[in-house]
Steps between C-alpha positions, in 0.01 A plus 500: 500500500301192434118488507493249786442759781206651319351152450557437872300807592212401275506156661497655848204709405324207337502299817290770676167573350438785532833668602513642851692821576775330703575238238514774230746705707725196551493431126589858421787504747630181342475674159705795631761268655537262201424697189588847615787398722411754769711522805397377842447848620279592208298185545458577866369850419253372241382228737444748786298737277291225345429330832339828624236449225458138593452592866208720407326215322318207653705176516317331210496814278566449133699728267175585322365644821756778491347803334589865460313584820721254696815672382360845567407405853849360554655833387257689722591275794868583439414869541309442820789293638742785426688315235709733280401569146828346381418171680152499356632564149747214538220269616274602208788423260540156644117438465508613137774259421307224676172560319670543160653156559153359572354661187781351298440163651119538416401457864321834502352704213593853612760671718315653805792747553469650148294806606654552844698817512854482627548691833658833438847521638620816666809605310794489730673838520878490465703588805747774437787678684462841641698792356733492802557122472599543138742774589660279764522211262663706227757629751586147640771388255862618553560675167876535584546130423457343150236257625310766683499730205374225269219417746413865555476562123276196459261597778486860384418392146228263614326762711564782254352314205270235650666220316407136556786308665561294183513821295758647738718188503489463118554872422758542238737792414300564175189546715644816661458843358682703756499819292124522519480328842298196380510129520347263248431164677377183324168416669236239484417371152843624378367856502721798554403823666671824582522596869657812651795459727513750791812727527640336811466151354649621166803645675554178695480288186748729324740478795455122523569453123812716503652344812373152600387363164773657293756325712330167508675218312169399337411853387583443130334161461171567684204708390351523844508837671533358849768230548547281800852445640517186284438702187149375432166678518312494829227243558158586628575302821835674542348837481219403734752394759706820485181706520394326816847546643483883449140510620615349832788744519260792438278380787208401271309237688249395233601233254643671195495359147600648169132512405411697809762755394325518158163542681658781699622676183151504351317600812739785585465641149122502515503637861694802362263566214638289210264415217355145515562421135863629531554261790332223302756561212791504735400173670434332164143402590282398208180566691431827679296312757820333624650843576186645654544297814793731592272796508318355810831452678613849401171646634559315830847655529360850428230452761751380756726798429202736533397348830857526638553859384168678502422672838127428467525143365 
């Protein structure tokens, strides 16, 4: 990238002494478009967030007039207007980029957003299937057909072991320890972990290996546990499609994804008393805090079960 655009911005600033807020915003948007090659949608979002600051300033306001108090008032106004914390956080991020640009261009001495705290985002709880929905899903494939047995074994393994969809699709024969009832998937960061395989899932896998896979023409040349009719491993998109097909067949109305099935695995374990650190190890989470979110979902499920069943609830 040549230095011409940067020179152009300095020249644009130089024609206005001192720099007003509107001119500075235009120069920054040009910088994002030319030097950062931002998309039209990104530029529109930045412009929208930055214009909200300009709208709160008088028409002849200069960039040096914008202080920490101005930004704090803008954030407070967002709260009063009912704007979500996520929208305010996005706007603050746009403002920080804008003022860092002005500091770099030596149009202001300090970034007024530096000490402004980012709005705290409420962590979105994962949506999970109920126990009944999982049972219906697991029963949906026709295990009397080779394809149905393959799909049934895959869905059972995913729910029984909480694998990521990529781990399931890339699972190799060497990753199975059927004598001990364990799988050893290759997870993020090329790290392996041992995860138990429930009895029902284990029996299905053994049956699948001895019948469908054993008779597949690609059985000897492929390392993958689960083979598609073409003799290749399943893709993430392919598994997602078959999962949605069986979800519809099972009468599950919510949109189902492989990750939601993984969420359900973790939540159902915790709801039935599993140790949090054990679930962390099975999921392959490096940080316990990532796993802790499932405890809130599990508590909600326990509460709902209590209210449905207890005569005095």
